[in-house]
C-alpha positions as CSV (number, residue, x, y, z in Angstrom):
1,M,58.1,21.5,7.1
2,S,59.2,17.9,6.9
3,F,62.0,16.7,4.7
4,W,59.6,14.6,2.6
5,R,57.3,17.5,1.9
6,K,59.9,20.1,1.1
7,E,62.6,18.0,-0.6
8,V,60.5,15.3,-2.3
9,I,56.9,16.3,-2.7
10,E,57.2,20.0,-3.4
11,F,60.2,19.4,-5.7
12,A,58.2,16.8,-7.7
13,L,55.2,19.1,-7.9
14,D,57.4,22.0,-9.1
15,R,59.0,19.9,-11.8
16,E,55.6,18.6,-12.9
17,T,54.1,22.1,-13.0
18,Q,57.1,23.4,-14.9
19,A,56.7,20.6,-17.5
20,H,53.1,21.5,-18.0
21,I,54.0,25.2,-18.3
22,E,56.5,24.3,-21.1
23,E,53.9,22.3,-22.9
24,Q,51.4,25.2,-22.9
25,R,54.1,27.6,-24.1
26,A,55.0,25.3,-26.9
27,W,51.3,25.0,-27.8
28,I,51.0,28.8,-27.9
29,L,54.0,28.9,-30.3
30,R,52.4,26.3,-32.5
31,E,48.9,27.9,-32.4
32,P,49.1,31.6,-31.3
33,A,45.5,32.2,-32.3
34,N,44.1,29.4,-30.1
35,A,42.7,30.7,-26.7
36,K,43.0,27.4,-24.9
37,P,46.7,27.2,-24.2
38,Y,46.6,30.8,-22.9
39,Y,43.8,29.7,-20.5
40,H,45.6,26.6,-19.4
41,L,48.9,28.4,-18.9
42,A,47.0,31.0,-16.8
43,Q,45.6,28.3,-14.6
44,L,49.1,27.0,-14.0
45,Y,50.4,30.5,-13.1
46,R,47.5,31.0,-10.7
47,V,48.5,27.8,-8.9
48,A,52.1,29.1,-8.8
49,F,50.9,32.4,-7.3
50,K,51.9,34.4,-10.5
51,Q,48.7,36.4,-10.6
52,D,49.9,39.2,-12.9
53,E,51.0,36.7,-15.5
54,A,47.8,34.8,-15.2
55,L,45.7,38.0,-15.6
56,G,47.5,38.8,-18.9
57,L,47.1,35.3,-20.3
58,L,43.4,35.3,-19.4
59,L,42.8,38.6,-21.0
60,E,44.5,37.3,-24.2
61,A,42.4,34.2,-24.1
62,V,39.1,36.2,-24.1
63,R,40.5,38.6,-26.7
64,L,41.1,35.6,-28.9
65,D,37.8,33.9,-28.0
66,P,35.2,36.4,-26.5
67,A,32.8,33.5,-25.9
68,F,35.3,31.5,-23.7
69,A,33.2,31.1,-20.6
70,E,35.8,29.4,-18.4
71,A,38.3,32.2,-19.2
72,H,35.8,34.9,-18.3
73,A,35.0,33.0,-15.0
74,S,38.7,32.8,-14.1
75,L,39.1,36.5,-14.9
76,A,36.2,37.2,-12.6
77,E,37.9,35.2,-9.8
78,V,41.2,37.1,-10.4
79,Y,39.5,40.4,-10.2
80,V,37.7,39.4,-7.0
81,L,41.1,38.8,-5.5
82,R,42.3,42.2,-6.7
83,D,39.2,43.8,-5.1
84,D,38.0,45.0,-8.5
85,L,34.4,44.1,-8.2
86,P,33.2,46.0,-11.3
87,A,35.6,44.0,-13.5
88,A,34.7,40.8,-11.6
89,W,31.0,41.3,-12.3
90,R,31.6,42.2,-15.9
91,H,33.5,38.9,-16.6
92,A,31.1,36.9,-14.3
93,R,28.2,38.1,-16.4
94,L,30.0,37.3,-19.7
95,A,30.8,33.8,-18.4
96,E,27.2,33.4,-17.3
97,A,25.9,34.4,-20.8
98,Q,28.1,31.6,-22.2
99,G,26.7,29.0,-19.8
100,E,29.0,29.3,-16.8
101,P,27.1,30.8,-13.9
102,R,29.3,29.8,-11.0
103,V,31.0,33.2,-10.4
104,V,27.7,35.2,-10.6
105,E,26.3,32.7,-8.1
106,M,29.4,33.1,-5.8
107,L,29.3,36.9,-6.0
108,T,25.6,37.0,-5.3
109,R,25.8,34.5,-2.4
110,H,28.6,36.6,-0.8
111,G,26.7,39.9,-1.3
112,A,29.3,41.5,-3.5
113,N,27.9,44.8,-4.7
114,Q,27.6,45.2,-8.4
């Protein structure tokens, strides 16, 4: 890995990601009943390869807002990666029912058994 990539670019990205993580945590403290900061923080954790933390945050987001289509879609994607197709399909269908069909389409296209 080059000096520029490792020492400059990755360092800057890590700092930027950490700043966004802190913003979402502060939002959660201000509005603990708002599903959106949990969803946004989960997306940041997914990018940072913290899948367990992301899963917990997404589950909290849909607990707070059962009609949160994007959170259900993200949960379906996480469950696909965990090879839990029943859970993936459940959340994909919930996302689809709220107007977000992309995960159902992906699962169908790739022949994932229901």
